C-alpha positions as CSV (number, residue, x, y, z in Angstrom):
1,X,-9.9,240.1,152.5
2,X,-11.6,237.7,150.2
3,X,-10.8,239.8,147.1
4,X,-7.1,239.7,147.9
5,X,-7.1,235.9,148.3
6,X,-9.1,235.5,145.1
7,X,-6.6,237.8,143.2
8,X,-3.6,235.9,144.7
9,X,-5.2,232.6,143.7
10,X,-6.0,233.8,140.2
11,X,-2.4,235.1,139.8
12,X,-1.0,231.8,141.1
13,X,-3.2,229.8,138.6
14,X,-2.1,232.1,135.8
15,X,1.6,231.6,136.7
16,X,1.1,227.8,136.9
17,X,-0.5,227.8,133.5
18,X,2.3,229.9,132.0
19,X,4.9,227.7,133.5
20,X,3.2,224.7,131.9
21,X,3.0,226.4,128.5
22,X,6.7,227.3,128.7
23,X,7.6,223.7,129.7
24,X,5.6,222.3,126.8
25,X,7.2,224.8,124.3
26,X,10.6,223.9,125.6
27,X,10.0,220.2,125.3
28,X,8.8,220.6,121.7
29,X,11.8,222.8,120.8
30,X,14.1,220.1,122.3
31,X,12.4,217.5,120.1
32,X,12.9,219.7,117.0
33,X,16.5,220.2,117.9
34,X,17.0,216.5,118.3
35,X,15.4,215.8,114.9
36,X,17.6,218.5,113.3
37,X,20.7,216.9,114.8
38,X,19.5,213.6,113.4
39,X,19.2,215.2,110.0
40,X,22.8,216.5,110.2
41,X,24.0,213.0,111.0
42,X,22.1,211.7,107.9
43,X,23.5,214.5,105.7
44,X,27.0,213.7,107.0
45,X,26.5,210.0,106.2
46,X,25.3,210.9,102.7
47,X,28.4,213.1,102.2
48,X,30.7,210.4,103.5
49,X,29.1,207.8,101.1
50,X,29.4,210.1,98.1
51,X,33.0,211.0,98.9
52,X,33.9,207.3,99.4
53,X,32.3,206.5,96.0
54,X,33.4,209.7,94.3
55,X,34.6,207.9,91.1
56,X,31.1,206.4,90.5
57,X,29.4,209.5,91.6
58,X,31.0,211.3,88.7
59,X,29.1,208.9,86.4
60,X,25.8,210.0,87.9
61,X,26.5,213.7,88.5
62,X,28.8,214.3,85.6
63,X,31.0,217.4,85.9
64,X,29.1,218.9,88.8
65,X,31.5,221.8,89.9
66,X,30.0,222.0,93.4
67,X,30.7,218.3,94.1
68,X,34.1,218.5,92.5
69,X,35.0,221.5,94.7
70,X,33.7,219.8,97.8
71,X,35.6,216.6,97.0
72,X,38.8,218.7,96.4
73,X,38.3,220.5,99.7
74,X,38.0,217.1,101.5
75,X,41.1,215.8,99.6
76,X,43.1,218.8,100.8
77,X,41.9,218.4,104.4
78,X,42.8,214.7,104.4
79,X,46.3,215.5,103.0
80,X,46.7,218.2,105.7
81,X,45.6,215.8,108.4
82,X,47.9,213.1,107.2
83,X,50.8,215.6,107.2
84,X,50.0,216.6,110.7
85,X,49.8,212.9,111.8
86,X,53.2,212.3,110.2
87,X,54.6,215.2,112.2
88,X,53.3,213.5,115.3
89,X,54.9,210.2,114.3
90,X,58.2,211.9,113.6
91,X,58.1,213.7,116.9
92,X,57.5,210.3,118.7
93,X,60.4,208.7,116.9
94,X,62.9,211.4,118.1
């Protein structure tokens, strides 16, 4: 009977250890995800800053095609958003 209790106790201890390891791994992964989300926020702010200052950015980056294409894509999206907002305003006026 003693062997059975010892085996059950050992299995229980192993299970508790594994749960602790999984909890620690999950906590670290959550911290990594939080940091990555923070990086995305910073990247977005950098992009917003560059876009807001795109005239002076051209002086620094010259004719960088990648930036020019990205700025053009943002210009297009802004125009489309403004058009959609205008549609909403026209619909409210009717």
